[in-house]
C-alpha positions, -999 to 999 in steps of 0.1 A, spaced: 0 0 0 29 24 9 45 16 -25 12 26 -43 10 59 -24 46 67 -32 41 60 -70 8 80 -69 25 109 -53 52 109 -79 28 112 -108 8 138 -90 40 158 -84 51 158 -120 16 162 -135 -3 142 -161 14 159 -192 49 152 -180 39 117 -169 26 108 -203 57 123 -219 79 101 -197 60 70 -204 59 78 -241 97 74 -241 93 37 -235 100 18 -268 89 -17 -260 53 -28 -254 64 -50 -224 77 -19 -207 44 -2 -209 26 -32 -196 50 -33 -166 45 4 -160 7 -1 -160 11 -29 -134 28 -7 -108 -3 9 -94 -38 21 -102 -25 56 -108 2 44 -132 -22 22 -150 -47 50 -154 -20 72 -168 -8 46 -193 -43 35 -204 -60 69 -207 -30 85 -225 -34 59 -254 3 51 -252 -1 15 -263 -17 26 -295 9 53 -301 37 28 -296 20 3 -319 17 29 -346 55 37 -343 63 0 -346 40 -8 -375 25 23 -393 0 1 -412 -21 2 -380 -30 38 -389 -54 24 -415 -75 7 -389 -106 28 -382 -116 9 -351 -105 -21 -330 -127 -47 -316 -122 -80 -297 -138 -113 -306 -140 -139 -278 -156 -173 -273 -162 -166 -236 -197 -161 -224 -208 -125 -220 -196 -109 -188 -221 -95 -162 -195 -71 -149 -197 -34 -156 -187 -25 -192 -151 -14 -195 -141 19 -210 -129 23 -246 -95 33 -232 -92 -1 -214 -102 -20 -245 -78 -2 -268 -50 -6 -243 -54 -44 -242 -58 -47 -280 -29 -26 -290 -6 -39 -262 -13 -75 -275 -8 -64 -311 25 -46 -305 37 -74 -282 30 -100 -310 48 -78 -335 80 -76 -316 79 -111 -303 107 -134 -314 94 -165 -298 85 -195 -319 92 -203 -355 76 -181 -382 53 -196 -407 74 -206 -438 44 -200 -462 18 -174 -456 0 -178 -490 -35 -194 -490 -44 -191 -527 -43 -171 -558 -66 -141 -565 -56 -132 -601 -30 -120 -625 -28 -89 -647 -26 -112 -678 -19 -149 -687 -6 -160 -720 -21 -195 -724 -48 -201 -698 -53 -224 -680 -20 -242 -689 1 -213 -678 -22 -201 -649 -7 -183 -620 -17 -212 -597 14 -229 -611 35 -204 -591 24 -223 -559 36 -257 -572 69 -270 -559 74 -293 -589 89 -279 -622 72 -306 -642 35 -317 -636 17 -342 -658 47 -343 -681 44 -305 -688 65 -276 -675 47 -258 -646 50 -220 -647 30 -188 -651 35 -167 -683 23 -131 -688 8 -120 -720 32 -107 -746 41 -70 -750 60 -49 -775 70 -25 -748 98 -39 -726 86 -16 -697 51 -30 -696 44 -41 -660 26 -72 -648 12 -82 -614 3 -113 -594 -21 -110 -564 -25 -136 -536 -47 -141 -506 -27 -148 -474 -37 -174 -448 -48 -148 -423 -63 -113 -423 -34 -101 -402 1 -114 -410 36 -101 -404 57 -104 -436 94 -97 -437 106 -114 -469 94 -126 -503 110 -152 -524 104 -156 -561 119 -176 -589 119 -167 -626 114 -195 -651 141 -207 -675 126 -221 -707 148 -251 -713 126 -261 -742 135 -230 -762 167 -222 -781 193 -207 -758 174 -216 -726 162 -180 -720 152 -168 -685 120 -147 -685 126 -126 -654 114 -90 -648 137 -61 -644 124 -50 -610 99 -63 -584 78 -44 -559 53 -56 -533 20 -41 -521 -1 -53 -491 -36 -44 -481 -72 -55 -482 -103 -58 -504 -126 -28 -502 -159 -47 -505 -174 -70 -479 -159 -104 -472 -172 -131 -496 -176 -108 -525 -140 -111 -538 -134 -129 -570 -107 -155 -572 -91 -174 -601 -118 -186 -624 -117 -201 -659 -144 -177 -671 -121 -147 -666 -88 -165 -673 -78 -153 -638 -73 -118 -652 -75 -89 -627 -84 -53 -638 -88 -20 -619 -71 -34 -589 -66 0 -573 -103 5 -574 -110 -28 -557 -81 -29 -531 -67 -6 -505 -29 -8 -503 -16 0 -469 21 -8 -476 42 -4 -508 78 -17 -507 108 -2 -525 116 -15 -559 141 -44 -559 163 -54 -589 157 -90 -601 185 -111 -614 181 -129 -647 189 -162 -630 171 -195 -626 172 -194 -588 150 -186 -559 156 -149 -552 150 -135 -518 138 -99 -513 141 -87 -477 117 -59 -468 133 -29 -450 113 -39 -419 87 -65 -410 53 -54 -424 20 -59 -407 -3 -69 -436 -38 -59 -425 -64 -75 -448 -44 -105 -460 -38 -95 -496 -4 -91 -513 4 -80 -548 37 -88 -565 44 -61 -592 68 -71 -619 83 -40 -634 99 -42 -668 107 -71 -691 141 -85 -702 135 -115 -725 119 -116 -759 103 -148 -772 117 -158 -806 84 -172 -819 66 -138 -819 93 -113 -811 74 -100 -780 85 -95 -744 72 -119 -717 76 -126 -679 75 -162 -668 76 -174 -632 81 -208 -618 72 -204 -582 66 -180 -554 79 -195 -522 77 -175 -491 63 -144 -476 80 -159 -445 68 -143 -414 44 -149 -385 7 -152 -388 -5 -129 -361 -42 -137 -358 -63 -164 -374 
């Protein structure tokens, strides 16, 4: 009891503004939780100042796109007095920030659930983007890869969009592998010049999103009208090599909404048969990171 009085007197002495400023210097979510556990006065200062949300925003700016936070629980409804919004936000953002910085456990090696669509496909369904999720290079005696449509312009971009296995994932790396056409003269490699990654969510209600279908040859159009991108990576140069290439993001990214787009910027290789530029991909392995919430 004496310890609580002492801590309360300290905060009363320095005032609420200075108290919030001091606590705001803490840069780890566990430190804020420990501070809130010291006494009722310290907890009230931490909770009502919204410090857990502010720290969460500093760690992962993508949280700024969240309009409101809510909890889902399987526990029976409580008969206790309803808690304040400050208390709810404190608990939600403390848990979110804590999971973001946690290094416990092994990250998921594969965050991709399924394909949404490609900007173009040359020979659908034989060269569908779903082939990028196959580990085998040959399936049913045929090479397994995705091919873009042909283009006269070597700067013409392409994109592949995927649904992740959770609406909230942490992604820190993407690995992609261009395809080498061993069945063509010279064994050409159809890589892109550069690659960039976008992460975000579908704008319309859950269940209304269209995935790869034969009727549309898995082609996506007007993606910026349908999706909200909360993160865009820098552009990374891609090697014209038949190997799994790893692209490390500048920092782990909190993907809120479970959608990732791989933008393939520029073309390198012409196809001899029609003298047009193409991009071919064998597989996309990765988006290694932790699934934060199911």
